[in-house]
C-alpha positions as CSV (number, residue, x, y, z in Angstrom):
1,M,-9.7,46.2,29.0
2,N,-6.8,45.3,31.3
3,R,-3.7,43.6,30.1
4,F,-4.6,40.2,31.6
5,T,-8.0,40.1,29.7
6,L,-6.2,41.1,26.5
7,I,-3.7,38.2,26.9
8,L,-6.5,35.7,27.6
9,L,-8.4,37.0,24.5
10,V,-5.3,36.6,22.3
11,V,-4.6,33.1,23.7
12,G,-8.2,32.1,23.1
13,V,-8.2,33.3,19.5
14,Y,-5.0,31.4,18.9
15,L,-6.4,28.2,20.3
16,V,-9.6,28.4,18.2
17,A,-7.6,29.2,15.0
18,S,-5.1,26.4,15.6
19,S,-7.9,23.9,16.2
20,L,-9.3,24.7,12.8
21,V,-5.9,24.3,11.1
22,A,-4.8,21.0,12.6
23,D,-7.2,18.5,14.2
24,T,-6.5,15.0,15.5
25,V,-9.3,12.6,16.2
26,R,-8.6,9.3,18.1
27,L,-11.0,6.4,17.5
28,T,-11.1,3.0,19.0
29,T,-12.8,0.0,17.5
30,R,-12.6,-3.8,17.1
31,P,-11.8,-5.4,13.8
32,D,-14.9,-5.9,11.6
33,Q,-16.7,-3.0,13.1
34,N,-17.4,0.4,11.6
35,I,-16.1,3.8,12.3
36,S,-17.1,7.3,11.1
37,F,-14.8,10.3,10.8
38,D,-14.5,13.7,9.1
39,V,-12.2,14.4,6.2
40,S,-11.0,17.8,5.0
41,V,-12.2,19.2,1.7
42,T,-9.7,22.1,1.8
43,G,-6.5,20.3,2.9
44,P,-4.9,16.9,3.5
45,T,-6.3,14.2,5.8
46,R,-4.1,11.5,7.3
47,I,-5.5,8.1,8.4
48,S,-3.3,5.9,10.6
49,V,-3.9,2.6,12.4
50,V,-1.9,2.7,15.7
51,D,0.7,-0.1,16.0
52,N,-0.3,-1.4,12.6
53,R,0.0,-0.4,8.9
54,I,-2.8,0.1,6.3
55,S,-2.2,-2.2,3.3
56,K,-5.2,-1.0,1.3
57,I,-8.5,0.9,1.3
58,L,-11.3,-0.6,-0.7
59,Q,-14.1,1.6,-2.1
60,S,-16.4,1.4,-5.2
61,S,-15.6,5.1,-6.0
62,S,-14.2,8.2,-4.3
63,D,-13.9,11.9,-4.8
64,F,-10.6,11.8,-2.9
65,E,-7.1,11.1,-4.2
66,M,-5.5,8.6,-1.8
67,V,-1.8,7.8,-1.3
68,N,-0.5,5.0,0.9
69,D,2.9,5.9,2.5
70,E,4.9,2.6,2.3
71,G,7.3,3.9,5.1
72,T,4.6,4.5,7.7
73,G,1.6,2.6,6.4
74,D,-0.5,5.8,6.7
75,V,-3.0,6.8,4.1
76,F,-3.2,10.5,2.9
77,L,-6.4,11.9,1.3
78,R,-6.9,15.0,-0.8
79,F,-10.2,16.1,-2.2
80,A,-10.1,15.8,-6.0
81,G,-13.2,17.9,-6.7
82,G,-16.9,17.4,-7.4
83,Q,-19.7,17.6,-4.9
84,P,-18.4,16.4,-1.5
85,T,-20.6,13.7,-0.1
86,S,-20.1,11.0,2.6
87,E,-18.2,7.9,1.3
88,S,-17.8,4.5,2.8
89,G,-15.5,1.5,2.3
90,Y,-13.0,-0.7,4.1
91,I,-9.6,-0.3,5.7
92,V,-7.5,-3.4,5.5
93,T,-4.3,-3.7,7.7
94,E,-1.2,-5.6,7.0
95,T,-2.1,-8.0,9.9
96,G,-5.3,-8.9,8.1
97,H,-7.8,-6.8,10.1
98,T,-10.7,-5.1,8.3
99,I,-12.5,-1.9,9.5
100,G,-15.6,-0.5,7.9
101,F,-15.6,3.3,7.6
102,T,-17.8,6.2,6.6
103,M,-16.0,9.5,6.0
104,N,-17.8,12.8,6.1
105,P,-16.3,15.8,4.1
106,K,-15.9,19.0,6.0
107,T,-14.9,22.4,4.6
108,E,-13.9,23.9,8.0
109,L,-11.0,21.4,8.4
110,E,-7.6,22.4,6.8
111,N,-5.3,19.7,8.1
112,H,-6.8,16.6,9.7
113,T,-5.5,13.4,11.3
114,V,-7.5,10.3,12.2
115,L,-5.8,7.8,14.5
116,V,-7.5,4.4,14.8
117,T,-6.7,2.0,17.6
118,L,-7.8,-1.6,17.3
119,R,-9.1,-3.0,20.5
120,G,-8.8,-6.7,21.4
121,V,-5.9,-7.5,19.1
122,S,-2.2,-7.8,19.8
123,S,0.0,-5.8,17.6
124,A,2.4,-7.7,15.4
125,P,6.1,-7.4,16.1
126,A,8.0,-5.0,13.8
127,S,9.9,-7.9,12.2
128,S,6.6,-9.5,11.2
129,Q,5.3,-6.3,9.7
130,Q,8.5,-5.8,7.7
131,T,8.2,-9.4,6.3
132,N,4.6,-8.6,5.2
133,A,5.7,-5.4,3.5
134,S,8.6,-7.0,1.7
135,A,6.2,-9.7,0.5
136,G,4.1,-7.1,-1.4
137,A,1.3,-6.8,1.2
138,S,1.9,-3.1,1.4
139,G,0.1,-2.2,-1.9
140,F,-2.7,0.3,-2.0
141,A,-5.7,0.2,-4.2
142,V,-9.0,2.1,-4.5
143,N,-11.5,1.9,-7.3
144,S,-12.1,5.5,-8.4
145,G,-15.1,6.7,-10.3
146,G,-17.5,4.6,-12.3
147,N,-15.0,3.2,-14.8
148,G,-13.8,0.5,-12.4
149,S,-10.1,1.5,-12.8
150,S,-7.9,1.2,-9.8
151,R,-4.9,3.1,-8.6
152,T,-2.0,1.6,-6.8
153,A,0.7,3.6,-5.1
């Protein structure tokens, strides 16, 4: 094996390994439509709406712990245990747009990011988003499990 082939092999192995460690998926949808994406069972998953902030995620139950970062408006998921199965619910943004979703658990993802772009809407100016956040619209709630309790971060 010559030196050039060895270098190509090492670069190829690195690219494959890095794609398993950190993966970013970009989705585009209109409000009130549905998206589907993978979530990691072995590491964190970040969900972000481009030029907007997630105010809450609504589900009847979830095997994932969810935290809403008030600074960025992103939601971070971590698998909490149990048998991983597909889950569905709704993402609600601070500007009042709703997106239906189905998330599919994957064991081969270690660190995953989902970036959602809303098509056909204008992004709210930063001052408007700040006003909404200070008015308490940045809360986060998900009903978890069958007991109907909700968590707010």
